[in-house]
BAKESE-331917 format. One record per residue: chain; residue in one letter; x negated, z negated, y of N, C-alpha, C in turn. Coordinates in pm, 1 decimal, always signed. Layout:
N
{unit: A, code: a, n_c1: X, n_c3: Z, n_c2: Y, ca_c1: X, ca_c3: Z, ca_c2: Y, c_c1: X, c_c3: Z, c_c2: Y}
...
***
This chain:
119
{unit: A, code: x, n_c1: +2475.6, n_c3: +4804.9, n_c2: +8496.8, ca_c1: +2342.1, ca_c3: +4826.0, ca_c2: +8444.0, c_c1: +2283.8, c_c3: +4955.0, c_c2: +8498.4}
{unit: A, code: x, n_c1: +2155.9, n_c3: +4960.6, n_c2: +8503.4, ca_c1: +2088.6, ca_c3: +5082.8, ca_c2: +8546.8, c_c1: +2116.1, c_c3: +5192.1, c_c2: +8444.0}
{unit: A, code: x, n_c1: +2119.8, n_c3: +5317.5, n_c2: +8486.0, ca_c1: +2151.6, ca_c3: +5427.0, ca_c2: +8392.8, c_c1: +2058.6, c_c3: +5431.8, c_c2: +8271.6}
{unit: A, code: x, n_c1: +1929.3, n_c3: +5406.1, n_c2: +8288.7, ca_c1: +1837.3, ca_c3: +5413.0, ca_c2: +8174.6, c_c1: +1863.2, c_c3: +5299.3, c_c2: +8075.9}
{unit: A, code: x, n_c1: +1899.7, n_c3: +5180.4, n_c2: +8124.5, ca_c1: +1929.8, ca_c3: +5068.0, ca_c2: +8036.3, c_c1: +2061.2, c_c3: +5090.1, c_c2: +7963.0}
{unit: A, code: x, n_c1: +2154.9, n_c3: +5153.8, n_c2: +8028.5, ca_c1: +2283.5, ca_c3: +5180.9, ca_c2: +7964.1, c_c1: +2264.4, c_c3: +5275.8, c_c2: +7847.2}
{unit: A, code: x, n_c1: +2178.1, n_c3: +5376.9, n_c2: +7863.9, ca_c1: +2150.4, ca_c3: +5471.3, ca_c2: +7754.6, c_c1: +2083.0, c_c3: +5398.2, c_c2: +7638.7}
{unit: A, code: x, n_c1: +1989.9, n_c3: +5311.0, n_c2: +7670.3, ca_c1: +1918.4, ca_c3: +5236.8, ca_c2: +7567.8, c_c1: +2013.3, c_c3: +5146.7, c_c2: +7491.0}
{unit: A, code: x, n_c1: +2109.5, n_c3: +5085.7, n_c2: +7564.0, ca_c1: +2204.5, ca_c3: +4995.6, ca_c2: +7500.5, c_c1: +2296.9, c_c3: +5072.5, c_c2: +7406.8}
{unit: A, code: x, n_c1: +2336.9, n_c3: +5192.5, n_c2: +7445.4, ca_c1: +2425.0, ca_c3: +5273.6, ca_c2: +7362.7, c_c1: +2354.6, c_c3: +5322.5, c_c2: +7236.3}
{unit: A, code: x, n_c1: +2223.7, n_c3: +5352.3, n_c2: +7244.7, ca_c1: +2153.3, ca_c3: +5406.0, ca_c2: +7128.8, c_c1: +2113.3, c_c3: +5297.4, c_c2: +7029.0}
{unit: A, code: x, n_c1: +2130.3, n_c3: +5173.8, n_c2: +7068.6, ca_c1: +2095.2, ca_c3: +5062.7, ca_c2: +6982.0, c_c1: +2216.3, c_c3: +5023.9, c_c2: +6900.3}
{unit: A, code: x, n_c1: +2204.3, n_c3: +5019.8, n_c2: +6768.3, ca_c1: +2318.8, ca_c3: +4980.3, ca_c2: +6687.1, c_c1: +2282.5, c_c3: +4859.2, c_c2: +6602.2}
{unit: A, code: x, n_c1: +2379.9, n_c3: +4778.4, n_c2: +6571.4, ca_c1: +2360.0, ca_c3: +4657.9, ca_c2: +6491.1, c_c1: +2433.1, c_c3: +4677.8, c_c2: +6359.9}
{unit: A, code: x, n_c1: +2363.6, n_c3: +4656.0, n_c2: +6251.3, ca_c1: +2425.5, ca_c3: +4669.6, ca_c2: +6119.6, c_c1: +2453.7, c_c3: +4531.6, c_c2: +6064.0}
{unit: A, code: x, n_c1: +2567.9, n_c3: +4517.7, n_c2: +5999.2, ca_c1: +2601.0, ca_c3: +4392.4, ca_c2: +5933.2, c_c1: +2552.2, c_c3: +4401.4, c_c2: +5790.3}
{unit: A, code: x, n_c1: +2499.1, n_c3: +4292.2, n_c2: +5740.0, ca_c1: +2450.2, ca_c3: +4292.4, ca_c2: +5602.6, c_c1: +2500.1, c_c3: +4168.0, c_c2: +5530.8}
{unit: A, code: x, n_c1: +2484.2, n_c3: +4166.7, n_c2: +5399.4, ca_c1: +2529.0, ca_c3: +4053.2, ca_c2: +5319.1, c_c1: +2440.7, c_c3: +3932.2, c_c2: +5346.4}
{unit: A, code: x, n_c1: +2487.9, n_c3: +3810.2, n_c2: +5317.4, ca_c1: +2407.0, ca_c3: +3689.8, ca_c2: +5343.6, c_c1: +2274.4, c_c3: +3690.6, c_c2: +5269.6}
{unit: A, code: x, n_c1: +2268.8, n_c3: +3750.5, n_c2: +5149.7, ca_c1: +2142.9, ca_c3: +3752.1, ca_c2: +5073.8, c_c1: +2038.6, c_c3: +3834.8, c_c2: +5146.2}
{unit: A, code: x, n_c1: +2081.2, n_c3: +3939.7, n_c2: +5211.8, ca_c1: +1986.3, ca_c3: +4025.6, ca_c2: +5281.3, c_c1: +1934.9, c_c3: +3961.6, c_c2: +5409.1}
{unit: A, code: x, n_c1: +2006.6, n_c3: +3865.0, n_c2: +5463.4, ca_c1: +1963.8, ca_c3: +3803.0, ca_c2: +5588.8, c_c1: +1877.2, c_c3: +3679.7, c_c2: +5567.6}
{unit: A, code: x, n_c1: +1853.4, n_c3: +3644.9, n_c2: +5442.7, ca_c1: +1767.8, ca_c3: +3528.8, ca_c2: +5415.6, c_c1: +1628.9, c_c3: +3556.8, c_c2: +5470.5}
{unit: A, code: x, n_c1: +1567.7, n_c3: +3456.2, n_c2: +5528.9, ca_c1: +1434.9, ca_c3: +3480.5, ca_c2: +5586.6, c_c1: +1333.9, c_c3: +3514.7, c_c2: +5477.3}
{unit: A, code: x, n_c1: +1247.4, n_c3: +3606.7, n_c2: +5509.6, ca_c1: +1143.9, ca_c3: +3643.4, ca_c2: +5412.8, c_c1: +1037.9, c_c3: +3534.3, c_c2: +5410.7}
{unit: A, code: x, n_c1: +967.9, n_c3: +3520.9, n_c2: +5299.3, ca_c1: +865.1, ca_c3: +3415.7, ca_c2: +5292.4, c_c1: +755.6, c_c3: +3442.1, c_c2: +5395.2}
{unit: A, code: x, n_c1: +695.3, n_c3: +3335.4, n_c2: +5439.2, ca_c1: +588.3, ca_c3: +3347.0, ca_c2: +5538.4, c_c1: +471.8, c_c3: +3424.1, c_c2: +5477.8}
{unit: A, code: x, n_c1: +405.0, n_c3: +3506.7, n_c2: +5557.2, ca_c1: +291.1, ca_c3: +3580.4, ca_c2: +5503.1, c_c1: +181.3, c_c3: +3484.4, c_c2: +5459.4}
{unit: A, code: x, n_c1: +119.4, n_c3: +3516.2, n_c2: +5349.3, ca_c1: +12.6, ca_c3: +3432.5, ca_c2: +5295.8, c_c1: -116.7, c_c3: +3459.3, c_c2: +5372.8}
{unit: A, code: x, n_c1: -192.5, n_c3: +3354.4, n_c2: +5392.2, ca_c1: -321.6, ca_c3: +3369.5, ca_c2: +5457.7, c_c1: -414.1, c_c3: +3445.1, c_c2: +5364.0}
{unit: A, code: x, n_c1: -499.6, n_c3: +3527.4, n_c2: +5422.1, ca_c1: -594.2, ca_c3: +3602.1, ca_c2: +5339.0, c_c1: -693.1, c_c3: +3505.0, c_c2: +5278.0}
{unit: A, code: x, n_c1: -714.6, n_c3: +3522.9, n_c2: +5151.0, ca_c1: -815.9, ca_c3: +3441.7, ca_c2: +5085.0, c_c1: -937.3, c_c3: +3529.1, c_c2: +5062.8}
{unit: A, code: x, n_c1: -1051.2, n_c3: +3469.9, n_c2: +5069.5, ca_c1: -1175.0, ca_c3: +3544.5, ca_c2: +5053.9, c_c1: -1238.9, c_c3: +3510.0, c_c2: +4921.0}
{unit: A, code: x, n_c1: -1311.0, n_c3: +3605.1, n_c2: +4870.1, ca_c1: -1383.8, ca_c3: +3585.5, ca_c2: +4745.6, c_c1: -1527.7, c_c3: +3549.2, c_c2: +4779.1}
{unit: A, code: x, n_c1: -1593.4, n_c3: +3474.5, n_c2: +4691.4, ca_c1: -1733.8, ca_c3: +3440.6, ca_c2: +4717.5, c_c1: -1815.8, c_c3: +3567.3, c_c2: +4739.9}
{unit: A, code: x, n_c1: -1903.1, n_c3: +3560.8, n_c2: +4838.5, ca_c1: -1989.6, ca_c3: +3673.2, ca_c2: +4868.6, c_c1: -1935.6, c_c3: +3763.2, c_c2: +4978.4}
{unit: A, code: x, n_c1: -1807.0, n_c3: +3747.3, n_c2: +5014.5, ca_c1: -1751.2, ca_c3: +3828.7, ca_c2: +5120.8, c_c1: -1789.2, c_c3: +3769.1, c_c2: +5255.5}
{unit: A, code: x, n_c1: -1785.7, n_c3: +3853.3, n_c2: +5356.5, ca_c1: -1815.3, ca_c3: +3807.9, ca_c2: +5492.6, c_c1: -1685.9, c_c3: +3766.9, c_c2: +5559.8}
{unit: A, code: x, n_c1: -1688.2, n_c3: +3656.3, n_c2: +5628.5, ca_c1: -1572.0, ca_c3: +3608.7, ca_c2: +5701.9, c_c1: -1584.5, c_c3: +3645.6, c_c2: +5848.9}
{unit: A, code: x, n_c1: -1511.7, n_c3: +3576.8, n_c2: +5931.3, ca_c1: -1517.3, ca_c3: +3601.5, ca_c2: +6074.4, c_c1: -1659.3, c_c3: +3582.2, c_c2: +6124.3}
{unit: A, code: x, n_c1: -1698.3, n_c3: +3658.7, n_c2: +6217.2, ca_c1: -1829.7, ca_c3: +3651.5, ca_c2: +6281.0, c_c1: -1944.3, c_c3: +3681.6, c_c2: +6184.0}
{unit: A, code: x, n_c1: -1914.3, n_c3: +3738.9, n_c2: +6066.3, ca_c1: -2018.2, ca_c3: +3780.1, ca_c2: +5973.4, c_c1: -2079.7, c_c3: +3669.7, c_c2: +5890.6}
{unit: A, code: x, n_c1: -2022.5, n_c3: +3548.9, n_c2: +5893.3, ca_c1: -2077.1, ca_c3: +3440.7, ca_c2: +5812.3, c_c1: -2037.5, c_c3: +3459.5, c_c2: +5667.2}
{unit: A, code: x, n_c1: -2126.5, n_c3: +3426.9, n_c2: +5576.7, ca_c1: -2097.9, ca_c3: +3437.7, ca_c2: +5434.3, c_c1: -1999.7, c_c3: +3329.2, c_c2: +5394.0}
{unit: A, code: x, n_c1: -1904.2, n_c3: +3365.5, n_c2: +5308.3, ca_c1: -1802.7, ca_c3: +3270.2, ca_c2: +5265.0, c_c1: -1832.0, c_c3: +3211.1, c_c2: +5127.9}
{unit: A, code: x, n_c1: -1947.1, n_c3: +3233.4, n_c2: +5077.4, ca_c1: -1982.9, ca_c3: +3177.6, ca_c2: +4947.4, c_c1: -2106.9, c_c3: +3245.7, c_c2: +4894.3}
{unit: A, code: x, n_c1: -2157.5, n_c3: +3194.7, n_c2: +4785.9, ca_c1: -2276.8, ca_c3: +3252.2, ca_c2: +4725.0, c_c1: -2240.4, c_c3: +3376.7, c_c2: +4646.8}
{unit: A, code: x, n_c1: -2323.4, n_c3: +3478.2, n_c2: +4655.7, ca_c1: -2301.2, ca_c3: +3600.5, ca_c2: +4580.7, c_c1: -2337.9, c_c3: +3580.3, c_c2: +4434.1}
{unit: A, code: x, n_c1: -2439.0, n_c3: +3507.2, n_c2: +4409.6, ca_c1: -2477.4, ca_c3: +3478.4, ca_c2: +4272.3, c_c1: -2531.7, c_c3: +3337.0, c_c2: +4265.9}
{unit: A, code: x, n_c1: -2532.6, n_c3: +3285.6, n_c2: +4148.9, ca_c1: -2582.8, ca_c3: +3150.5, ca_c2: +4130.5, c_c1: -2734.3, c_c3: +3150.8, c_c2: +4150.0}
{unit: A, code: x, n_c1: -2779.3, n_c3: +3071.2, n_c2: +4241.8, ca_c1: -2921.3, ca_c3: +3064.1, ca_c2: +4268.2, c_c1: -2985.1, c_c3: +2954.4, c_c2: +4184.0}
{unit: A, code: x, n_c1: -3109.0, n_c3: +2976.3, n_c2: +4148.6, ca_c1: -3182.2, ca_c3: +2880.0, ca_c2: +4068.7, c_c1: -3208.6, c_c3: +2753.9, c_c2: +4150.0}
{unit: A, code: x, n_c1: -3182.6, n_c3: +2639.1, n_c2: +4088.1, ca_c1: -3211.5, ca_c3: +2511.4, ca_c2: +4153.6, c_c1: -3351.4, c_c3: +2463.2, c_c2: +4116.7}
{unit: A, code: x, n_c1: -3410.1, n_c3: +2528.6, n_c2: +4017.3, ca_c1: -3541.4, ca_c3: +2488.5, ca_c2: +3969.0, c_c1: -3647.7, c_c3: +2571.1, c_c2: +4040.7}
{unit: A, code: x, n_c1: -3748.3, n_c3: +2504.5, n_c2: +4088.8, ca_c1: -3860.6, ca_c3: +2574.4, ca_c2: +4152.8, c_c1: -3967.3, c_c3: +2598.4, c_c2: +4046.0}
{unit: A, code: x, n_c1: -3978.9, n_c3: +2723.6, n_c2: +4006.4, ca_c1: -4073.5, ca_c3: +2761.7, ca_c2: +3901.8, c_c1: -4217.0, c_c3: +2757.1, c_c2: +3953.2}
{unit: A, code: x, n_c1: -4313.0, n_c3: +2724.7, n_c2: +3864.7, ca_c1: -4454.2, ca_c3: +2733.3, ca_c2: +3905.3, c_c1: -4492.5, c_c3: +2880.9, c_c2: +3921.2}
{unit: A, code: x, n_c1: -4597.0, n_c3: +2907.2, n_c2: +3995.2, ca_c1: -4644.5, ca_c3: +3044.0, ca_c2: +4013.9, c_c1: -4710.8, c_c3: +3089.3, c_c2: +3884.2}
{unit: A, code: x, n_c1: -4654.4, n_c3: +3193.6, n_c2: +3824.3, ca_c1: -4704.6, ca_c3: +3244.6, ca_c2: +3697.0, c_c1: -4732.3, c_c3: +3394.1, c_c2: +3710.1}
{unit: A, code: x, n_c1: -4854.0, n_c3: +3435.4, n_c2: +3672.6, ca_c1: -4891.9, ca_c3: +3576.3, ca_c2: +3679.6, c_c1: -4927.3, c_c3: +3625.3, c_c2: +3539.5}
{unit: A, code: x, n_c1: -4849.6, n_c3: +3721.1, n_c2: +3492.1, ca_c1: -4871.8, ca_c3: +3779.7, ca_c2: +3360.3, c_c1: -4966.2, c_c3: +3897.6, c_c2: +3375.2}
{unit: A, code: x, n_c1: -5078.4, n_c3: +3894.1, n_c2: +3301.9, ca_c1: -5174.8, ca_c3: +4003.6, ca_c2: +3311.6, c_c1: -5202.9, c_c3: +4070.8, c_c2: +3178.4}
{unit: A, code: x, n_c1: -5145.3, n_c3: +4019.6, n_c2: +3069.3, ca_c1: -5167.2, ca_c3: +4083.9, ca_c2: +2939.8, c_c1: -5076.3, c_c3: +4027.4, c_c2: +2832.7}
{unit: A, code: x, n_c1: -5056.0, n_c3: +4109.1, n_c2: +2728.8, ca_c1: -4971.8, ca_c3: +4069.7, ca_c2: +2614.9, c_c1: -5044.0, c_c3: +4103.6, c_c2: +2485.6}
{unit: A, code: x, n_c1: -5023.5, n_c3: +4022.3, n_c2: +2383.8, ca_c1: -5077.0, ca_c3: +4049.9, ca_c2: +2251.3, c_c1: -4970.4, c_c3: +4019.5, c_c2: +2147.8}
{unit: A, code: x, n_c1: -4930.6, n_c3: +4122.1, n_c2: +2075.0, ca_c1: -4827.0, ca_c3: +4103.7, ca_c2: +1973.6, c_c1: -4876.7, c_c3: +4169.0, c_c2: +1845.1}
{unit: A, code: x, n_c1: -4924.3, n_c3: +4088.7, n_c2: +1751.0, ca_c1: -4976.6, ca_c3: +4144.0, ca_c2: +1626.1, c_c1: -4867.2, c_c3: +4212.4, c_c2: +1544.6}
{unit: A, code: x, n_c1: -4903.5, n_c3: +4319.5, n_c2: +1477.8, ca_c1: -4808.3, ca_c3: +4394.1, ca_c2: +1395.7, c_c1: -4773.5, c_c3: +4319.1, c_c2: +1267.4}
{unit: A, code: x, n_c1: -4855.4, n_c3: +4224.6, n_c2: +1226.5, ca_c1: -4834.3, ca_c3: +4154.6, ca_c2: +1100.0, c_c1: -4723.5, c_c3: +4049.6, c_c2: +1104.7}
{unit: A, code: x, n_c1: -4661.3, n_c3: +4029.3, n_c2: +1220.4, ca_c1: -4553.7, ca_c3: +3931.0, ca_c2: +1230.3, c_c1: -4600.5, c_c3: +3793.1, c_c2: +1271.4}
{unit: A, code: x, n_c1: -4729.4, n_c3: +3776.8, n_c2: +1295.4, ca_c1: -4779.6, ca_c3: +3648.1, ca_c2: +1343.3, c_c1: -4731.0, c_c3: +3626.7, c_c2: +1486.6}
{unit: A, code: x, n_c1: -4751.0, n_c3: +3505.4, n_c2: +1535.5, ca_c1: -4709.6, ca_c3: +3478.7, ca_c2: +1673.1, c_c1: -4798.7, c_c3: +3554.7, c_c2: +1770.0}
{unit: A, code: x, n_c1: -4736.8, n_c3: +3595.7, n_c2: +1878.4, ca_c1: -4810.0, ca_c3: +3668.7, ca_c2: +1980.6, c_c1: -4863.8, c_c3: +3574.8, c_c2: +2086.5}
{unit: A, code: x, n_c1: -4923.8, n_c3: +3634.9, n_c2: +2188.3, ca_c1: -4976.3, ca_c3: +3556.3, ca_c2: +2299.2, c_c1: -4962.9, c_c3: +3637.4, c_c2: +2428.0}
{unit: A, code: x, n_c1: -4977.0, n_c3: +3568.8, n_c2: +2538.5, ca_c1: -4975.9, ca_c3: +3631.9, ca_c2: +2669.6, c_c1: -5091.3, c_c3: +3576.8, c_c2: +2750.8}
{unit: A, code: x, n_c1: -5140.5, n_c3: +3658.6, n_c2: +2840.7, ca_c1: -5241.6, ca_c3: +3611.9, ca_c2: +2935.4, c_c1: -5165.5, c_c3: +3580.1, c_c2: +3064.7}
{unit: A, code: x, n_c1: -5153.0, n_c3: +3451.5, n_c2: +3093.6, ca_c1: -5080.4, ca_c3: +3404.6, ca_c2: +3211.2, c_c1: -5175.6, c_c3: +3321.0, c_c2: +3294.9}
{unit: A, code: x, n_c1: -5185.8, n_c3: +3355.3, n_c2: +3421.4, ca_c1: -5277.3, ca_c3: +3288.0, ca_c2: +3513.9, c_c1: -5420.3, c_c3: +3286.6, c_c2: +3459.6}
{unit: A, code: x, n_c1: -5457.2, n_c3: +3394.1, n_c2: +3390.7, ca_c1: -5593.8, ca_c3: +3407.3, ca_c2: +3339.0, c_c1: -5621.2, c_c3: +3332.6, c_c2: +3210.1}
{unit: A, code: x, n_c1: -5519.7, n_c3: +3267.0, n_c2: +3152.6, ca_c1: -5537.8, ca_c3: +3190.3, ca_c2: +3028.6, c_c1: -5456.5, c_c3: +3251.7, c_c2: +2915.6}
{unit: A, code: x, n_c1: -5511.2, n_c3: +3246.2, n_c2: +2793.6, ca_c1: -5435.9, ca_c3: +3291.3, ca_c2: +2676.3, c_c1: -5337.7, c_c3: +3181.0, c_c2: +2637.0}
{unit: A, code: x, n_c1: -5208.7, n_c3: +3219.6, n_c2: +2628.7, ca_c1: -5103.0, ca_c3: +3123.6, ca_c2: +2595.6, c_c1: -5031.0, c_c3: +3176.9, c_c2: +2472.4}
{unit: A, code: x, n_c1: -5032.5, n_c3: +3099.6, n_c2: +2363.8, ca_c1: -4964.2, ca_c3: +3140.2, ca_c2: +2240.6, c_c1: -4815.3, c_c3: +3109.6, c_c2: +2251.2}
{unit: A, code: x, n_c1: -4733.6, n_c3: +3181.4, n_c2: +2173.1, ca_c1: -4590.3, ca_c3: +3152.6, ca_c2: +2169.3, c_c1: -4570.4, c_c3: +3006.7, c_c2: +2130.6}
{unit: A, code: x, n_c1: -4482.5, n_c3: +2938.6, n_c2: +2202.6, ca_c1: -4455.2, ca_c3: +2797.4, ca_c2: +2177.8, c_c1: -4541.0, c_c3: +2704.0, c_c2: +2260.9}
{unit: A, code: x, n_c1: -4649.1, n_c3: +2755.8, n_c2: +2320.1, ca_c1: -4737.7, ca_c3: +2672.5, ca_c2: +2401.4, c_c1: -4688.8, c_c3: +2668.7, c_c2: +2546.3}
{unit: A, code: x, n_c1: -4744.4, n_c3: +2573.2, n_c2: +2622.0, ca_c1: -4705.3, ca_c3: +2555.6, ca_c2: +2761.8, c_c1: -4818.3, c_c3: +2591.2, c_c2: +2856.1}
{unit: A, code: x, n_c1: -4775.6, n_c3: +2637.2, n_c2: +2976.7, ca_c1: -4869.3, ca_c3: +2656.2, ca_c2: +3087.3, c_c1: -4797.2, c_c3: +2613.1, c_c2: +3214.6}
{unit: A, code: x, n_c1: -4857.3, n_c3: +2522.0, n_c2: +3287.0, ca_c1: -4798.7, ca_c3: +2466.7, ca_c2: +3409.9, c_c1: -4656.5, c_c3: +2416.1, c_c2: +3387.5}
{unit: A, code: x, n_c1: -4629.0, n_c3: +2360.4, n_c2: +3270.9, ca_c1: -4498.0, ca_c3: +2304.7, ca_c2: +3239.3, c_c1: -4398.0, c_c3: +2404.0, c_c2: +3183.1}
{unit: A, code: x, n_c1: -4430.2, n_c3: +2534.0, n_c2: +3186.8, ca_c1: -4341.0, ca_c3: +2637.3, ca_c2: +3133.0, c_c1: -4381.9, c_c3: +2669.2, c_c2: +2989.7}
{unit: A, code: x, n_c1: -4283.2, n_c3: +2686.3, n_c2: +2902.4, ca_c1: -4308.6, ca_c3: +2717.2, ca_c2: +2761.6, c_c1: -4292.4, c_c3: +2866.3, c_c2: +2738.7}
{unit: A, code: x, n_c1: -4391.0, n_c3: +2926.7, n_c2: +2672.2, ca_c1: -4382.5, ca_c3: +3067.2, ca_c2: +2633.4, c_c1: -4295.0, c_c3: +3074.6, c_c2: +2509.0}
{unit: A, code: x, n_c1: -4174.0, n_c3: +3127.0, n_c2: +2525.2, ca_c1: -4076.2, ca_c3: +3129.4, ca_c2: +2417.1, c_c1: -4099.5, c_c3: +3247.9, c_c2: +2324.8}
{unit: A, code: x, n_c1: -4117.9, n_c3: +3367.2, n_c2: +2383.2, ca_c1: -4127.6, ca_c3: +3487.4, ca_c2: +2301.0, c_c1: -4201.3, c_c3: +3597.8, c_c2: +2375.1}
{unit: A, code: x, n_c1: -4277.8, n_c3: +3675.3, n_c2: +2300.3, ca_c1: -4342.7, ca_c3: +3794.8, ca_c2: +2354.3, c_c1: -4246.9, c_c3: +3911.3, c_c2: +2333.0}
{unit: A, code: x, n_c1: -4216.3, n_c3: +3982.3, n_c2: +2439.7, ca_c1: -4127.8, ca_c3: +4098.3, ca_c2: +2434.1, c_c1: -4211.0, c_c3: +4225.7, c_c2: +2448.9}
{unit: A, code: x, n_c1: -4147.0, n_c3: +4341.5, n_c2: +2433.2, ca_c1: -4220.2, ca_c3: +4468.2, ca_c2: +2445.3, c_c1: -4283.2, c_c3: +4485.6, c_c2: +2583.1}
{unit: A, code: x, n_c1: -4212.7, n_c3: +4448.2, n_c2: +2689.1, ca_c1: -4261.7, ca_c3: +4470.8, ca_c2: +2824.7, c_c1: -4281.8, c_c3: +4341.7, c_c2: +2905.1}
{unit: A, code: x, n_c1: -4284.6, n_c3: +4227.9, n_c2: +2839.3, ca_c1: -4301.8, ca_c3: +4103.4, ca_c2: +2912.3, c_c1: -4299.5, c_c3: +3982.3, c_c2: +2821.5}
{unit: A, code: x, n_c1: -4278.6, n_c3: +3868.7, n_c2: +2883.3, ca_c1: -4278.1, ca_c3: +3741.8, ca_c2: +2810.3, c_c1: -4160.6, c_c3: +3657.6, c_c2: +2857.8}
{unit: A, code: x, n_c1: -4091.7, n_c3: +3595.3, n_c2: +2762.4, ca_c1: -3979.4, ca_c3: +3507.0, ca_c2: +2795.3, c_c1: -4032.8, c_c3: +3365.1, c_c2: +2803.2}
{unit: A, code: x, n_c1: -4004.8, n_c3: +3299.2, n_c2: +2916.0, ca_c1: -4050.8, ca_c3: +3162.6, ca_c2: +2937.1, c_c1: -3932.2, c_c3: +3071.9, c_c2: +2965.4}
{unit: A, code: x, n_c1: -3950.2, n_c3: +2942.8, n_c2: +2939.1, ca_c1: -3847.8, ca_c3: +2841.9, ca_c2: +2965.6, c_c1: -3913.2, c_c3: +2732.6, c_c2: +3048.6}
{unit: A, code: x, n_c1: -3840.5, n_c3: +2689.7, n_c2: +3155.0, ca_c1: -3892.3, ca_c3: +2584.8, ca_c2: +3241.1, c_c1: -3776.0, c_c3: +2499.6, c_c2: +3289.0}
{unit: A, code: x, n_c1: -3776.6, n_c3: +2372.7, n_c2: +3254.7, ca_c1: -3673.3, ca_c3: +2276.5, ca_c2: +3296.7, c_c1: -3531.7, c_c3: +2326.7, c_c2: +3270.4}
{unit: A, code: x, n_c1: -3512.1, n_c3: +2382.8, n_c2: +3150.2, ca_c1: -3378.9, ca_c3: +2425.8, ca_c2: +3108.6, c_c1: -3340.1, c_c3: +2566.5, c_c2: +3150.1}
{unit: A, code: x, n_c1: -3421.2, n_c3: +2633.6, n_c2: +3230.2, ca_c1: -3393.5, ca_c3: +2771.2, ca_c2: +3270.6, c_c1: -3485.4, c_c3: +2866.6, c_c2: +3196.8}
{unit: A, code: x, n_c1: -3432.8, n_c3: +2985.9, n_c2: +3172.0, ca_c1: -3510.4, ca_c3: +3089.6, ca_c2: +3103.2, c_c1: -3535.3, c_c3: +3204.8, c_c2: +3199.4}
{unit: A, code: x, n_c1: -3653.3, n_c3: +3262.7, n_c2: +3188.2, ca_c1: -3692.5, ca_c3: +3372.2, ca_c2: +3277.2, c_c1: -3779.8, c_c3: +3469.0, c_c2: +3198.3}
{unit: A, code: x, n_c1: -3767.8, n_c3: +3598.0, n_c2: +3230.0, ca_c1: -3854.7, ca_c3: +3697.8, ca_c2: +3168.3, c_c1: -3956.5, c_c3: +3740.3, c_c2: +3272.8}
{unit: A, code: x, n_c1: -4082.1, n_c3: +3720.9, n_c2: +3238.9, ca_c1: -4192.5, ca_c3: +3757.1, ca_c2: +3327.4, c_c1: -4247.8, c_c3: +3890.3, c_c2: +3279.9}
{unit: A, code: x, n_c1: -4254.0, n_c3: +3987.9, n_c2: +3370.0, ca_c1: -4306.6, ca_c3: +4118.6, ca_c2: +3331.5, c_c1: -4432.9, c_c3: +4148.7, c_c2: +3409.8}
{unit: A, code: x, n_c1: -4505.5, n_c3: +4248.8, n_c2: +3365.1, ca_c1: -4629.1, ca_c3: +4287.6, ca_c2: +3432.5, c_c1: -4595.9, c_c3: +4341.5, c_c2: +3571.8}
{unit: A, code: x, n_c1: -4483.4, n_c3: +4410.4, n_c2: +3586.8, ca_c1: -4442.8, ca_c3: +4463.8, ca_c2: +3717.3, c_c1: -4418.3, c_c3: +4350.5, c_c2: +3816.9}
{unit: A, code: x, n_c1: -4348.5, n_c3: +4244.5, n_c2: +3772.1, ca_c1: -4321.3, ca_c3: +4130.7, ca_c2: +3859.8, c_c1: -4451.9, c_c3: +4065.5, c_c2: +3904.7}
{unit: A, code: x, n_c1: -4548.1, n_c3: +4059.1, n_c2: +3817.8, ca_c1: -4673.0, ca_c3: +3992.0, ca_c2: +3846.2, c_c1: -4761.3, c_c3: +4073.1, c_c2: +3940.8}
{unit: A, code: x, n_c1: -4740.5, n_c3: +4204.4, n_c2: +3947.1, ca_c1: -4823.1, ca_c3: +4290.0, ca_c2: +4031.7, c_c1: -4785.7, c_c3: +4277.7, c_c2: +4178.3}
{unit: A, code: x, n_c1: -4671.0, n_c3: +4224.2, n_c2: +4208.8, ca_c1: -4623.7, ca_c3: +4214.3, ca_c2: +4348.8, c_c1: -4687.7, c_c3: +4101.9, c_c2: +4422.1}
***
């Protein structure tokens, strides 16, 4: 053998171990990804959040009225006064809140605020 290979062979030692230690280790598990993470090439591996399947009508909130006496309130939506419990464009005004209005449309609930309507 060449002198450099002979040195390498001498410095290499083999240890004997018990049969339990020589058992093959389990195969490495494939990486699993969580929804919303990026996979190879930057493609999304799932939805980050549940997206609405319902297409809401265009609703613009421009005013709120909530009487102090405990009576039902109203909202001005798309230029019309809508009382609690009434509908506009298929959406039901569920409740008047301090800073907006809660509406329900085809089983989904949404809070419409004046800020959202200004955009």
